[in-house]
VOBAKOL-732688 format. One record per residue (C-alpha): residue number from 1; residue in three letters; x, y negated, z negated. Coordinates in steps of 0.1 Angstrom, whole numbers. Example, Ala and Ser with C-alpha at 12.3 -4.5 7.8 and 13.67 -1.06 7.14 Angstrom:
// residues 2
+-----+------+-------+-------+-------+
: seq : type :     u :     v :     w :
+-----+------+-------+-------+-------+
:   1 :  ALA :   123 :    45 :   -78 :
:   2 :  SER :   137 :    11 :   -71 :
+-----+------+-------+-------+-------+
This chain:
// residues 378
+-----+------+-------+-------+-------+
: seq : type :     u :     v :     w :
+-----+------+-------+-------+-------+
:   1 :  SER :  -829 :   285 : -1710 :
:   2 :  ILE :  -817 :   249 : -1712 :
:   3 :  VAL :  -845 :   238 : -1689 :
:   4 :  PHE :  -871 :   256 : -1709 :
:   5 :  GLU :  -859 :   240 : -1741 :
:   6 :  THR :  -858 :   206 : -1725 :
:   7 :  PHE :  -894 :   207 : -1713 :
:   8 :  HIS :  -910 :   221 : -1744 :
:   9 :  LYS :  -912 :   200 : -1775 :
:  10 :  ASN :  -929 :   226 : -1799 :
:  11 :  MET :  -908 :   257 : -1793 :
:  12 :  LYS :  -925 :   277 : -1821 :
:  13 :  PHE :  -959 :   272 : -1805 :
:  14 :  VAL :  -946 :   280 : -1770 :
:  15 :  ARG :  -928 :   312 : -1780 :
:  16 :  GLY :  -960 :   325 : -1795 :
:  17 :  HIS :  -975 :   325 : -1760 :
:  18 :  MET :  -945 :   338 : -1740 :
:  19 :  GLY :  -953 :   375 : -1742 :
:  20 :  GLN :  -980 :   373 : -1716 :
:  21 :  PHE :  -955 :   360 : -1691 :
:  22 :  TYR :  -928 :   386 : -1697 :
:  23 :  ILE :  -915 :   401 : -1664 :
:  24 :  GLY :  -880 :   414 : -1674 :
:  25 :  ASP :  -847 :   405 : -1690 :
:  26 :  ILE :  -820 :   382 : -1678 :
:  27 :  VAL :  -787 :   400 : -1669 :
:  28 :  ASP :  -759 :   394 : -1694 :
:  29 :  GLU :  -737 :   373 : -1671 :
:  30 :  GLU :  -766 :   348 : -1666 :
:  31 :  LYS :  -773 :   344 : -1704 :
:  32 :  GLU :  -740 :   326 : -1711 :
:  33 :  LEU :  -743 :   289 : -1708 :
:  34 :  LYS :  -716 :   267 : -1693 :
:  35 :  GLU :  -697 :   245 : -1718 :
:  36 :  ILE :  -713 :   214 : -1704 :
:  37 :  GLU :  -748 :   229 : -1711 :
:  38 :  LYS :  -738 :   239 : -1746 :
:  39 :  ASP :  -726 :   203 : -1752 :
:  40 :  PHE :  -758 :   190 : -1738 :
:  41 :  LEU :  -778 :   210 : -1762 :
:  42 :  ARG :  -757 :   196 : -1790 :
:  43 :  LEU :  -764 :   161 : -1777 :
:  44 :  ARG :  -801 :   169 : -1777 :
:  45 :  GLU :  -800 :   182 : -1812 :
:  46 :  LYS :  -783 :   149 : -1822 :
:  47 :  MET :  -811 :   129 : -1806 :
:  48 :  ILE :  -837 :   149 : -1825 :
:  49 :  GLU :  -818 :   144 : -1858 :
:  50 :  LYS :  -817 :   107 : -1852 :
:  51 :  GLY :  -854 :   106 : -1847 :
:  52 :  PHE :  -854 :    96 : -1811 :
:  53 :  PHE :  -880 :   122 : -1803 :
:  54 :  LYS :  -905 :   106 : -1827 :
:  55 :  ALA :  -931 :    83 : -1812 :
:  56 :  ASN :  -940 :    49 : -1827 :
:  57 :  PRO :  -979 :    49 : -1829 :
:  58 :  LEU :  -980 :    11 : -1829 :
:  59 :  PHE :  -962 :    11 : -1795 :
:  60 :  TYR :  -989 :    32 : -1779 :
:  61 :  ILE : -1018 :    14 : -1797 :
:  62 :  PHE : -1005 :   -19 : -1783 :
:  63 :  HIS : -1001 :    -6 : -1748 :
:  64 :  THR : -1035 :    10 : -1747 :
:  65 :  VAL : -1052 :   -22 : -1761 :
:  66 :  HIS : -1033 :   -44 : -1737 :
:  67 :  ILE : -1043 :   -22 : -1707 :
:  68 :  ILE : -1080 :   -26 : -1716 :
:  69 :  LEU : -1076 :   -63 : -1723 :
:  70 :  LEU : -1060 :   -69 : -1689 :
:  71 :  GLU : -1089 :   -52 : -1672 :
:  72 :  ILE : -1114 :   -72 : -1692 :
:  73 :  LEU : -1095 :  -104 : -1682 :
:  74 :  GLY : -1097 :   -95 : -1646 :
:  75 :  ILE : -1134 :   -89 : -1648 :
:  76 :  PHE : -1139 :  -121 : -1668 :
:  77 :  ILE : -1122 :  -142 : -1641 :
:  78 :  LEU : -1146 :  -130 : -1614 :
:  79 :  TYR : -1176 :  -135 : -1637 :
:  80 :  TYR : -1166 :  -170 : -1649 :
:  81 :  PHE : -1149 :  -185 : -1618 :
:  82 :  GLY : -1168 :  -166 : -1591 :
:  83 :  SER : -1156 :  -148 : -1560 :
:  84 :  GLY : -1136 :  -175 : -1543 :
:  85 :  TRP : -1103 :  -164 : -1529 :
:  86 :  ILE : -1081 :  -177 : -1557 :
:  87 :  PRO : -1100 :  -160 : -1586 :
:  88 :  TRP : -1106 :  -129 : -1563 :
:  89 :  ILE : -1068 :  -125 : -1557 :
:  90 :  LEU : -1059 :  -133 : -1593 :
:  91 :  SER : -1084 :  -108 : -1607 :
:  92 :  ALA : -1071 :   -81 : -1583 :
:  93 :  VAL : -1035 :   -88 : -1593 :
:  94 :  ILE : -1043 :   -86 : -1630 :
:  95 :  ILE : -1064 :   -54 : -1627 :
:  96 :  ALA : -1036 :   -38 : -1605 :
:  97 :  ILE : -1011 :   -46 : -1633 :
:  98 :  SER : -1035 :   -30 : -1658 :
:  99 :  GLN : -1038 :     1 : -1636 :
: 100 :  GLN : -1001 :     6 : -1633 :
: 101 :  GLN :  -996 :    -1 : -1670 :
: 102 :  ALA : -1020 :    27 : -1676 :
: 103 :  GLY :  -999 :    48 : -1653 :
: 104 :  TRP :  -967 :    41 : -1673 :
: 105 :  THR :  -986 :    50 : -1705 :
: 106 :  HIS : -1002 :    82 : -1693 :
: 107 :  HIS :  -967 :    93 : -1682 :
: 108 :  ASP :  -957 :    97 : -1718 :
: 109 :  TYR :  -988 :   116 : -1727 :
: 110 :  GLY :  -982 :   138 : -1696 :
: 111 :  HIS :  -947 :   146 : -1708 :
: 112 :  ARG :  -962 :   155 : -1743 :
: 113 :  SER :  -940 :   128 : -1758 :
: 114 :  VAL :  -964 :   111 : -1782 :
: 115 :  PHE :  -981 :   138 : -1804 :
: 116 :  LYS :  -969 :   171 : -1817 :
: 117 :  SER : -1002 :   186 : -1805 :
: 118 :  ARG : -1004 :   194 : -1768 :
: 119 :  LYS : -1042 :   190 : -1770 :
: 120 :  HIS : -1039 :   155 : -1784 :
: 121 :  ASN : -1014 :   145 : -1757 :
: 122 :  GLN : -1037 :   160 : -1730 :
: 123 :  LEU : -1067 :   142 : -1744 :
: 124 :  LEU : -1050 :   108 : -1743 :
: 125 :  GLN : -1035 :   115 : -1709 :
: 126 :  ASP : -1070 :   123 : -1696 :
: 127 :  PHE : -1083 :    90 : -1711 :
: 128 :  THR : -1055 :    68 : -1697 :
: 129 :  THR : -1051 :    86 : -1663 :
: 130 :  THR : -1086 :    96 : -1654 :
: 131 :  PHE : -1110 :    74 : -1673 :
: 132 :  LEU : -1090 :    42 : -1673 :
: 133 :  LYS : -1071 :    46 : -1641 :
: 134 :  GLY : -1092 :    68 : -1618 :
: 135 :  SER : -1065 :    94 : -1611 :
: 136 :  MET : -1065 :   130 : -1622 :
: 137 :  ALA : -1041 :   141 : -1649 :
: 138 :  SER : -1040 :   177 : -1637 :
: 139 :  TRP : -1031 :   165 : -1602 :
: 140 :  TRP : -1003 :   143 : -1615 :
: 141 :  ASN :  -990 :   172 : -1637 :
: 142 :  SER :  -989 :   195 : -1607 :
: 143 :  ARG :  -966 :   170 : -1589 :
: 144 :  HIS :  -945 :   156 : -1616 :
: 145 :  PHE :  -934 :   187 : -1636 :
: 146 :  PRO :  -917 :   204 : -1607 :
: 147 :  HIS :  -901 :   170 : -1598 :
: 148 :  HIS :  -883 :   171 : -1632 :
: 149 :  SER :  -871 :   207 : -1629 :
: 150 :  LYS :  -856 :   202 : -1594 :
: 151 :  PRO :  -855 :   165 : -1584 :
: 152 :  ASN :  -845 :   152 : -1550 :
: 153 :  ASN :  -849 :   182 : -1527 :
: 154 :  LYS :  -875 :   190 : -1500 :
: 155 :  ASN :  -895 :   210 : -1525 :
: 156 :  ASP :  -898 :   181 : -1549 :
: 157 :  PRO :  -935 :   171 : -1548 :
: 158 :  ASP :  -927 :   135 : -1560 :
: 159 :  THR :  -905 :   130 : -1529 :
: 160 :  PRO :  -922 :   150 : -1502 :
: 161 :  PHE :  -900 :   140 : -1473 :
: 162 :  PRO :  -898 :   145 : -1443 :
: 163 :  PHE :  -933 :   160 : -1445 :
: 164 :  PRO :  -960 :   148 : -1449 :
: 165 :  PHE :  -943 :   114 : -1450 :
: 166 :  PRO :  -923 :   103 : -1419 :
: 167 :  PHE :  -890 :    96 : -1438 :
: 168 :  MET :  -856 :   112 : -1439 :
: 169 :  LEU :  -835 :   112 : -1471 :
: 170 :  GLY :  -799 :   121 : -1479 :
: 171 :  LYS :  -774 :   136 : -1455 :
: 172 :  THR :  -782 :   173 : -1453 :
: 173 :  ILE :  -818 :   172 : -1440 :
: 174 :  PRO :  -812 :   145 : -1414 :
: 175 :  THR :  -783 :   165 : -1401 :
: 176 :  GLU :  -803 :   197 : -1400 :
: 177 :  TRP :  -832 :   180 : -1382 :
: 178 :  GLY :  -809 :   162 : -1358 :
: 179 :  LYS :  -790 :   194 : -1348 :
: 180 :  ASN :  -823 :   212 : -1341 :
: 181 :  HIS :  -839 :   182 : -1324 :
: 182 :  TRP :  -868 :   182 : -1349 :
: 183 :  GLY :  -890 :   151 : -1353 :
: 184 :  ARG :  -886 :   139 : -1317 :
: 185 :  TRP :  -919 :   119 : -1319 :
: 186 :  ILE :  -909 :   101 : -1351 :
: 187 :  PRO :  -883 :    72 : -1348 :
: 188 :  PHE :  -865 :    80 : -1380 :
: 189 :  HIS :  -837 :    56 : -1371 :
: 190 :  HIS :  -862 :    29 : -1376 :
: 191 :  GLN :  -876 :    42 : -1409 :
: 192 :  HIS :  -860 :    14 : -1429 :
: 193 :  GLN :  -882 :   -10 : -1409 :
: 194 :  TYR :  -916 :     8 : -1407 :
: 195 :  PHE :  -912 :    17 : -1444 :
: 196 :  PHE :  -925 :   -18 : -1453 :
: 197 :  ILE :  -959 :   -13 : -1435 :
: 198 :  THR :  -964 :    24 : -1444 :
: 199 :  LEU :  -956 :    38 : -1478 :
: 200 :  PRO :  -958 :     8 : -1501 :
: 201 :  PRO :  -992 :    -4 : -1489 :
: 202 :  PHE : -1009 :    29 : -1483 :
: 203 :  ALA :  -995 :    55 : -1507 :
: 204 :  ILE : -1022 :    50 : -1533 :
: 205 :  PRO : -1053 :    38 : -1513 :
: 206 :  ILE : -1049 :    64 : -1485 :
: 207 :  ILE : -1024 :    92 : -1492 :
: 208 :  PHE : -1030 :    97 : -1529 :
: 209 :  HIS : -1068 :    95 : -1525 :
: 210 :  ILE : -1067 :   122 : -1498 :
: 211 :  GLU : -1045 :   144 : -1520 :
: 212 :  GLN : -1067 :   140 : -1550 :
: 213 :  SER : -1099 :   146 : -1531 :
: 214 :  TRP : -1085 :   179 : -1518 :
: 215 :  PHE : -1072 :   188 : -1553 :
: 216 :  ALA : -1107 :   180 : -1568 :
: 217 :  LEU : -1123 :   203 : -1543 :
: 218 :  THR : -1099 :   232 : -1546 :
: 219 :  LYS : -1082 :   232 : -1580 :
: 220 :  ALA : -1097 :   207 : -1604 :
: 221 :  SER : -1118 :   217 : -1634 :
: 222 :  TRP : -1153 :   203 : -1641 :
: 223 :  TRP : -1137 :   182 : -1669 :
: 224 :  ASP : -1113 :   165 : -1643 :
: 225 :  VAL : -1142 :   158 : -1619 :
: 226 :  ALA : -1165 :   145 : -1647 :
: 227 :  LEU : -1139 :   121 : -1660 :
: 228 :  LEU : -1130 :   109 : -1625 :
: 229 :  THR : -1167 :   104 : -1618 :
: 230 :  SER : -1170 :    83 : -1649 :
: 231 :  TYR : -1143 :    60 : -1637 :
: 232 :  PHE : -1161 :    53 : -1604 :
: 233 :  VAL : -1195 :    50 : -1621 :
: 234 :  ARG : -1180 :    24 : -1644 :
: 235 :  TYR : -1162 :     5 : -1616 :
: 236 :  ILE : -1193 :     5 : -1593 :
: 237 :  SER : -1217 :    -6 : -1620 :
: 238 :  VAL : -1194 :   -36 : -1630 :
: 239 :  PHE : -1181 :   -48 : -1597 :
: 240 :  THR : -1212 :   -44 : -1575 :
: 241 :  GLN : -1229 :   -68 : -1600 :
: 242 :  LEU : -1201 :   -93 : -1593 :
: 243 :  LEU : -1193 :   -88 : -1556 :
: 244 :  GLY : -1220 :   -66 : -1541 :
: 245 :  PHE : -1213 :   -31 : -1528 :
: 246 :  TRP : -1191 :   -39 : -1498 :
: 247 :  GLY : -1174 :   -67 : -1518 :
: 248 :  ALA : -1166 :   -42 : -1545 :
: 249 :  PHE : -1152 :   -18 : -1519 :
: 250 :  ARG : -1129 :   -44 : -1504 :
: 251 :  PHE : -1118 :   -55 : -1538 :
: 252 :  TYR : -1110 :   -19 : -1548 :
: 253 :  PHE : -1090 :   -13 : -1516 :
: 254 :  PHE : -1070 :   -45 : -1520 :
: 255 :  MET : -1063 :   -38 : -1557 :
: 256 :  ARG : -1050 :    -3 : -1548 :
: 257 :  VAL : -1028 :   -18 : -1521 :
: 258 :  LEU : -1013 :   -41 : -1547 :
: 259 :  GLU : -1009 :   -13 : -1572 :
: 260 :  SER :  -993 :     9 : -1545 :
: 261 :  HIS :  -967 :   -17 : -1538 :
: 262 :  TYR :  -960 :   -19 : -1575 :
: 263 :  ILE :  -955 :    18 : -1581 :
: 264 :  ILE :  -936 :    26 : -1549 :
: 265 :  TRP :  -910 :    -2 : -1553 :
: 266 :  CYS :  -907 :     4 : -1590 :
: 267 :  THR :  -901 :    41 : -1588 :
: 268 :  LEU :  -883 :    49 : -1556 :
: 269 :  TYR :  -851 :    31 : -1566 :
: 270 :  ASN :  -846 :    57 : -1593 :
: 271 :  HIS :  -841 :    86 : -1569 :
: 272 :  ILE :  -842 :    77 : -1531 :
: 273 :  PRO :  -807 :    62 : -1530 :
: 274 :  MET :  -792 :    91 : -1549 :
: 275 :  GLU :  -782 :   126 : -1538 :
: 276 :  TYR :  -809 :   143 : -1518 :
: 277 :  ASP :  -806 :   179 : -1505 :
: 278 :  ILE :  -824 :   210 : -1494 :
: 279 :  GLU :  -817 :   228 : -1527 :
: 280 :  ARG :  -789 :   228 : -1552 :
: 281 :  PHE :  -779 :   251 : -1581 :
: 282 :  GLN :  -763 :   229 : -1607 :
: 283 :  ASP :  -763 :   228 : -1645 :
: 284 :  TRP :  -791 :   206 : -1659 :
: 285 :  PRO :  -771 :   174 : -1669 :
: 286 :  SER :  -751 :   174 : -1637 :
: 287 :  LEU :  -782 :   177 : -1616 :
: 288 :  GLN :  -801 :   150 : -1634 :
: 289 :  ALA :  -771 :   125 : -1634 :
: 290 :  ALA :  -765 :   131 : -1597 :
: 291 :  THR :  -802 :   125 : -1586 :
: 292 :  GLY :  -812 :    96 : -1608 :
: 293 :  CYS :  -801 :    61 : -1616 :
: 294 :  ASN :  -809 :    32 : -1640 :
: 295 :  VAL :  -815 :    -4 : -1634 :
: 296 :  THR :  -810 :   -33 : -1658 :
: 297 :  SER :  -829 :   -31 : -1691 :
: 298 :  ASN :  -845 :   -61 : -1709 :
: 299 :  TRP :  -878 :   -66 : -1726 :
: 300 :  PHE :  -896 :   -78 : -1695 :
: 301 :  LEU :  -883 :   -51 : -1671 :
: 302 :  ASP :  -888 :   -24 : -1697 :
: 303 :  TRP :  -925 :   -35 : -1699 :
: 304 :  ALA :  -929 :   -40 : -1661 :
: 305 :  LEU :  -912 :    -8 : -1652 :
: 306 :  GLY :  -926 :    14 : -1680 :
: 307 :  HIS :  -891 :    19 : -1694 :
: 308 :  LEU :  -884 :    42 : -1664 :
: 309 :  ASN :  -857 :    17 : -1654 :
: 310 :  ILE :  -838 :    37 : -1681 :
: 311 :  HIS :  -842 :    68 : -1659 :
: 312 :  VAL :  -812 :    90 : -1665 :
: 313 :  GLU :  -821 :    92 : -1702 :
: 314 :  HIS :  -857 :   101 : -1692 :
: 315 :  HIS :  -845 :   130 : -1670 :
: 316 :  PHE :  -821 :   142 : -1696 :
: 317 :  PHE :  -848 :   142 : -1722 :
: 318 :  PRO :  -883 :   144 : -1706 :
: 319 :  THR :  -902 :   147 : -1739 :
: 320 :  MET :  -885 :   117 : -1755 :
: 321 :  PRO :  -909 :    87 : -1761 :
: 322 :  ARG :  -899 :    60 : -1736 :
: 323 :  HIS :  -894 :    33 : -1763 :
: 324 :  ASN :  -864 :    53 : -1775 :
: 325 :  PHE :  -846 :    56 : -1742 :
: 326 :  SER :  -824 :    26 : -1748 :
: 327 :  LYS :  -814 :    40 : -1782 :
: 328 :  ALA :  -802 :    72 : -1765 :
: 329 :  THR :  -782 :    52 : -1738 :
: 330 :  PRO :  -749 :    49 : -1756 :
: 331 :  TYR :  -748 :    87 : -1763 :
: 332 :  VAL :  -758 :    96 : -1727 :
: 333 :  LYS :  -731 :    73 : -1713 :
: 334 :  GLU :  -705 :    89 : -1736 :
: 335 :  PHE :  -716 :   124 : -1725 :
: 336 :  CYS :  -714 :   115 : -1688 :
: 337 :  LYS :  -680 :   100 : -1693 :
: 338 :  LYS :  -667 :   130 : -1711 :
: 339 :  TRP :  -679 :   154 : -1684 :
: 340 :  GLY :  -670 :   132 : -1654 :
: 341 :  LEU :  -706 :   126 : -1644 :
: 342 :  ASN :  -717 :    94 : -1626 :
: 343 :  TYR :  -739 :    72 : -1648 :
: 344 :  THR :  -753 :    48 : -1622 :
: 345 :  LEU :  -765 :    14 : -1634 :
: 346 :  LYS :  -775 :   -14 : -1611 :
: 347 :  SER :  -796 :   -46 : -1611 :
: 348 :  VAL :  -833 :   -43 : -1602 :
: 349 :  TRP :  -827 :   -63 : -1570 :
: 350 :  THR :  -798 :   -40 : -1559 :
: 351 :  GLY :  -821 :   -10 : -1567 :
: 352 :  PHE :  -848 :   -24 : -1543 :
: 353 :  ALA :  -823 :   -31 : -1516 :
: 354 :  ASP :  -807 :     4 : -1520 :
: 355 :  ILE :  -841 :    19 : -1511 :
: 356 :  ILE :  -839 :     3 : -1476 :
: 357 :  ARG :  -801 :     8 : -1472 :
: 358 :  SER :  -805 :    45 : -1480 :
: 359 :  LEU :  -834 :    49 : -1455 :
: 360 :  LYS :  -813 :    31 : -1428 :
: 361 :  LYS :  -783 :    53 : -1435 :
: 362 :  SER :  -803 :    86 : -1434 :
: 363 :  GLY :  -820 :    75 : -1402 :
: 364 :  GLU :  -787 :    68 : -1385 :
: 365 :  ILE :  -774 :   102 : -1395 :
: 366 :  TRP :  -804 :   118 : -1379 :
: 367 :  GLN :  -800 :    98 : -1347 :
: 368 :  GLU :  -762 :   103 : -1344 :
: 369 :  THR :  -765 :   141 : -1350 :
: 370 :  TRP :  -793 :   143 : -1324 :
: 371 :  GLU :  -772 :   125 : -1299 :
: 372 :  MET :  -741 :   145 : -1306 :
: 373 :  SER :  -761 :   177 : -1303 :
: 374 :  SER :  -775 :   166 : -1270 :
: 375 :  ILE :  -740 :   159 : -1256 :
: 376 :  LYS :  -728 :   193 : -1266 :
: 377 :  GLN :  -758 :   210 : -1249 :
: 378 :  ASP :  -751 :   191 : -1217 :
+-----+------+-------+-------+-------+
């Protein structure tokens, strides 16, 4: 299928392992692709021919080195200048940036975008995600792969709203919840206000740590746990020498709060303001264009946002190395124009503001539907 080809870079290798998953044949009427899907596959072939699926080794060497150097710089500031509030905060900011840069880099390895070998991609993902960043690659994979196959619906693990997070998105779900008087104890019509004090500061230090702890206990392999343990052993051995045990704990929590703000604000604008529904059955390019958007691209934003500001291209071609997204942009724009698809591009500040505007709008839909339903019942 078009989705299968989009997700797998080495089709020859994958087909050699497909026999064990055989459960039956697709009926004839479902084998035929739509014209837009055929055209999309031709576009993908063009991207391959132009070399846009080939990674630049120097790009990833530079990013890996600069991640490590940023962490060393953060530690050096504490070592040389002491634990006064100015060096303490500066060090936390630099290390938080290092951690999120590791997140952007591991994202490419997770998508198997760098090496032809799956094992090599997995090994570098384990190194950047778990050893450098203190997060489990297998946990991230379990969330992120389904997100790409069906983005922006209630079964999308990367946007798990309204449960377990107290937020409503889109129009359909707020309408459904309002009609059925669900969520009576959560003031969804104020979600654009309590968003600032909930998800950005606590996603990583609280929610993700709980999720990963449960994943480590129930699903993780010994390799995942060993690498994760190595991160915390390294962190504790370094920072307790500089700050003491409780000082290291406070520093860790504060650094994760900063990183949490970084990743939440710099990823939600890609999807939250776009179409969000219970489930939809659309062709691949139409679905990806409807549920994702881009923000302005320049050298600084590409670095700061991990090239995921060029997000439509990423969702069209998940296995494309991120440094080639901008090269694919003219072709993706032309494709979207040809097929009448919205190619959404905005400034980064508009993207941030649209997160709040979309939350406000969805909350108002929930409240209005609730009130109208109550009037009808009376």
